[in-house]
C-alpha positions as CSV (number, residue, x, y, z in Angstrom):
1,M,-48.2,-39.7,-18.0
2,T,-46.8,-39.2,-21.3
3,I,-45.0,-36.4,-21.6
4,G,-44.9,-35.9,-25.4
5,P,-43.1,-32.3,-27.7
6,V,-46.3,-30.4,-26.9
7,T,-45.2,-30.7,-23.5
8,F,-42.3,-30.5,-23.4
9,A,-42.8,-26.9,-25.7
10,M,-44.9,-25.7,-23.1
11,A,-42.9,-26.1,-19.9
12,Q,-40.2,-23.8,-21.6
13,S,-43.0,-21.1,-21.4
14,G,-40.5,-18.8,-18.7
15,R,-38.0,-18.8,-20.7
16,P,-36.3,-16.5,-23.1
17,D,-36.6,-16.5,-26.3
18,G,-32.9,-15.3,-27.5
19,A,-35.0,-13.4,-30.9
20,D,-37.5,-11.9,-28.7
21,I,-40.2,-13.9,-30.2
22,Y,-43.4,-15.5,-29.3
23,L,-46.1,-17.2,-29.2
24,V,-49.4,-16.1,-27.3
25,L,-51.9,-18.8,-26.3
26,E,-54.9,-16.6,-25.6
27,P,-57.9,-18.8,-24.2
28,R,-60.0,-15.1,-23.3
29,A,-61.5,-12.9,-26.0
30,S,-59.1,-10.4,-28.5
31,A,-59.7,-7.4,-27.1
32,G,-57.9,-8.4,-24.0
33,L,-55.1,-9.2,-25.8
34,T,-54.8,-6.4,-28.1
35,R,-54.8,-4.2,-24.9
36,D,-51.8,-6.2,-23.2
37,L,-50.1,-6.4,-26.2
38,A,-50.0,-2.0,-26.4
39,R,-49.7,-2.5,-22.3
40,V,-45.5,-4.2,-22.6
41,G,-44.8,-2.8,-25.9
42,A,-45.4,-5.9,-27.5
43,K,-45.6,-6.0,-31.7
44,E,-47.6,-9.1,-33.5
45,I,-45.9,-10.6,-36.5
46,G,-47.5,-11.5,-39.6
47,P,-50.3,-10.5,-41.8
48,L,-52.9,-13.8,-40.0
49,R,-54.0,-14.1,-36.8
50,A,-55.0,-17.0,-35.8
51,T,-57.9,-17.7,-33.4
52,F,-56.2,-18.8,-29.8
53,A,-53.3,-17.6,-30.3
54,R,-51.4,-14.7,-31.4
55,L,-47.1,-14.8,-32.7
56,I,-45.8,-12.0,-31.5
57,T,-42.0,-9.7,-30.8
58,A,-41.9,-9.0,-27.1
59,V,-38.0,-7.5,-24.8
60,P,-38.3,-9.9,-21.9
61,T,-39.7,-7.5,-19.9
62,G,-42.4,-7.4,-21.9
63,H,-42.9,-11.2,-21.9
64,A,-42.9,-11.3,-18.6
65,D,-45.6,-9.0,-17.7
66,L,-48.0,-11.0,-20.3
67,Q,-47.3,-14.2,-18.3
68,K,-47.9,-12.8,-15.3
69,S,-51.2,-11.4,-16.0
70,G,-52.1,-15.3,-17.4
71,Y,-51.1,-16.1,-21.1
72,L,-49.9,-19.2,-21.9
73,I,-46.5,-17.8,-23.5
74,M,-44.2,-20.6,-25.7
75,P,-40.7,-19.1,-27.2
76,A,-40.5,-19.2,-30.9
77,S,-37.4,-21.4,-30.4
78,A,-40.1,-24.2,-29.0
79,L,-42.2,-23.6,-31.1
80,A,-39.3,-24.5,-33.4
81,L,-38.3,-27.7,-31.8
82,L,-42.0,-28.8,-32.0
83,C,-41.4,-28.1,-36.0
84,G,-38.6,-30.8,-36.6
85,I,-35.8,-27.3,-36.2
86,K,-32.9,-27.0,-34.5
87,I,-31.4,-23.5,-33.8
88,K,-28.1,-23.5,-32.6
89,E,-27.9,-21.6,-29.1
90,S,-25.7,-18.7,-28.9
91,V,-23.2,-19.0,-26.6
92,S,-23.1,-15.5,-24.1
């Protein structure tokens, strides 16, 4: 089995993002995700919406609730890594 960058990025799904920005992959109808985003207080980012995914901002509890609802969620830092952008991790 080959493990590529997409597999690595999706493995980061459970990890909160430092900027609270996520890509939500949506296998179901858009109405369900719109309702679930409102329920957890998450907001869409950007003027465009992909057919199968949305870029959102959500607090860590909202991120966890969406994940429990069955959505695949990729932290923005993992998405940036896929695109070859290195982000400094903040040390707390």
